[in-house]
N, C-alpha and C positions, 0 to 999 in steps of 0.2 A: 442253912438255906445260905449259898453264897447269892453274888447279887444276878443271877441269871435270870432272863425271864423267860415264862413260859403261860404260854398264850395256846388256848383251844379250839380249833375250828370247827364248825359244826354248821347246820340249818340244812332248809331243805336242798334236797338234789336238781343239780342246774341254775342252782343260782349264784354259783361262782365261784366253789369250794377250791378249785382248782386253779384258776386263777390267782385268787389269792394266796393260795400257798406259793404258789413261782414266784408271785409277788416280795412276799417276805423272803424266801428264798435268795434272789436279787437282793435283797436288803443287807442278806445275812446271817440272816434263820436259819438253823437246823430244822427241816421238815422232816418229819414222817406224818405219811396219809394212811388213812385208813386202820387204825392200831384197835384191836378189839379194845373195849374199856376196861376190862377184866388185867389190862398188861400195864394202864396207863401209870400206874402206883409205879412198878416196877422200873419203869421205862426214867421214871422224873427223879426215883433215885438214882439210878445210875448215872444219872447226867450229872444228881450235885452233888457226885461224889467226884466229879472229875476239875477236870481244869478250871478255874471259875472264870479264866481269859475264849473259854468256847465260844462259838455263837451261839443266841437268846435261840430258846426251845421252840416249836411251835408244832401243836399235832394237832390230826386232822381226824374229828370223829364223825362216824356216819350210818346211818341205818346197817348198808352193808353186813355190819357185823352180825346179821342176826338176830339170835336169842341172847348172843354175849350184847348186845344193844342195849338193851332191858335194863342193867344194872349201870347205865353209864351214869344219873345224874347221884345215884350211892356213892360212886367211884368220884368221882366230880368233888363231890362233897370232904371226902374223905383226904382227897390231893388238895382242899386249902384252906386245913386247918394242919396240914403240914406246910406248907411250900404258899408264895406269892403268885395264884394260878385266876387266869384272864379268862372267860370263854365269849368268843367273839360267834354270834348268831348270824348269816345270811340269810335273806329270806327275798322272797319274791312274788308278786301276784300269780294267782291258779293264771291271766289267761296268761300272761310273760313267762311264764314254767312250760306251758305247753308249747306255745312259737314255741321255743326253743327247743322242747324233744322233737317238735316236728321238721322243726330244719335240719338236726341231725341223722332223724331217720332213724331214732333208737327209743328202746320201751323205755316207760321206769321204772326201776327195781324192786318196789311195788303194787304192779299194778296184775298182778298177773295173768288173767284172763279175760281181767278186764279194760278200761282205757287207760289213756293216762290220766284222766282227771282222777279218774277214779286212785290210782298209786299219789297223788300227788295229797288228798284228802285224807290218805290214812297213814302217809307221809305225818303229817301238820299235828295229826294224833299223838303219833307216839313222839315226835319230836316236840313237844308241851310245856315238859318238865327242865327240858334243857334250855326252852326259848326261857322261860320264868326266871330261870336263875344266870343268865343273861347279863357280862359286864357291860356289851353291845351290839347292839343290834343295827346291822344294815342292808340297806332297802338295796337291792341290786333292779329294781324292777326301772328299764330302759336304758340302762348303762351298757356300755358293749365294755367288751377287755382293757383298751386302751384306759377309758375311765373308771373302772374298777378297782384298776393300779393304781393310778394319781389317789383315787381314796384313801389307799392303802399306803401307800405312799403318805400322805398328812395325817395320820394314825397313829404308823409306825415309824418313819423314816425321822432321824435327829434333827429336833426342831422344825419338823413334820415339811419339808423338802427332799425331793429327793434327790441322789447321787451321781451325773454322771460320771462313771469309771472311765477315762481319756488311758489307752497305753501310747505313749511315741516310738514309734517303729523305725529303725535305721534298716534299709537294707541295700545292695546293691541289684542295678537292674539284669546286669547281667547273669544273675541267681535268677530270676523270673519276678515277678510282681508280687506281695503278699496273698495269697486267697482271700485273707482274712481282713486285709483295709477297707476302711470305708470309708477315706479320704486317704488322696495320694499329692505329695507334691514336693515336685522333681529341683535337684540342686543343680545341675547338669550346667544351671547357666552359668556358674560359678567356674574360676580357674580351679583347676586341680591340682593340688598338693603332691600329686605323686607323681609329677614333674619336675618337682624339689626333691632333688638329691640329701638335702640337709631334712626335708619332711619324710619323703619318702615312706621309711623304717617305726615312722611314727602313726599313730591314728586318730580321729579323733576326740577322744576323751581326754589327751593332752594336751596342756596350754597350750603348746608352741605350734600345735595345728592347728585348735581351736582360733588362738586369738587371728592366725593368717588366714582360716576361713571369714571370719564375721568380720574382717578388716576390711575384705574384698567390697568395691564400686557394687551396692545394692543388697548386700547380706542382711545389715541392720534393717533397710529398707523395707524388704520383702517379709524380715522377720515381724516388723509391727504392726507391717498393713493384712498378714495374716493371721498375725492373731486379732487384732481388731476383726476380721471376716468373719472368725470361728467362733465369737461371744453368741449369731445372733443363732447358727448352728448349733451350737452343745445348747443353747435354752431352747431350741426346737428338741435337740432330742430327750430331753428332760421330760418338755411338754408330751410326748410321744412317747415317753415310758420306756425309750431306749440306752439303757442305761450303762453299757457297754460298750464303747467304738475303738475303732481302731486308727490313728495317721499312722500311714507309711512315707517318711521320707528315708529318697530314693535318692544315690549317687552313682556312676559308675559301678565299683565294688563292695559300696558300703562301707568303707575303712575311715574315707576323711571326712570329706561335703560333710554326709547325708547325717556320719557319724554329730558332730560337733555342732551340726544345726536344729538334729533331734534333741540336744540335749541343751540347746540354748531353748527351743520353742518351747520345748519341756520347761525349765525354769519361768517364762513368760504366764503360760498358762494355770501354771501352780496357782495362783494368785485369784484365780477365778472363783466367784464361790461359786457354789454345787457342782464345783467339779475336784477330782480326786484323780491325779495326775503320776502312771506311769511309766519309767522309760526302756525299753527291750532294745537290744543291737543284732538283730539276726546273725548279717552273716558277718562281723567283726573276730576278726582270728582265722578263718579261710584264705586259703592262698588262691 
């Protein structure tokens, strides 16, 4: 078996399996939802035969598998004999689960002609074998989705800390604002290298343009203060589980000032703990 991590997510309906699956996916896991237990062994074998650098594997198993779920315990035990597998079991109080189902106005998958509470009690009984073999129990009573995502990060993120992936994107205002930008920085307060014949044919990735832009009055001062201002913002993004953000850095055409500043800001921001930075130049190369 390679170094791949395998986690089986199961537990009570309404306890947050989807939230946990989404959180793991954001952390780089490959997530398979509602897989019949009889297919677990085949999936894990296929994944284990793949590239060891592929994403970690999380498998959501729940009672929607019907009669196929009845053998879940046997299949999990079989997997544990062959691979390193952890079982994460999610639970919540009856009152909490009833409240959540009433909020979304959906029936419990096992209630049939009965009540939500009837379905919850039946599900607890069916899940008892898996609960008994769980490596981790997570009670989500009283947790909102953001808090639950944070708990997942504490358990599964490297070092127990969530990482914000920040894309620093240069762009040209004349081509429109980036629709996916969370933050915008406007570089049009700096002199435009376009009007310098020696620089017009170059772009902000080249040292001659980058030096020109960063040596302008106020350029480095702006960058220093902006990086400082972003520190609490990025920390807040992590606390609120906003793990992907885009910082748009714009100038007129997206070729000189924005490109140079985007690269400089990215180099400064990449040194912050809990932040992974990528650079993208949206309009570089456009006429």
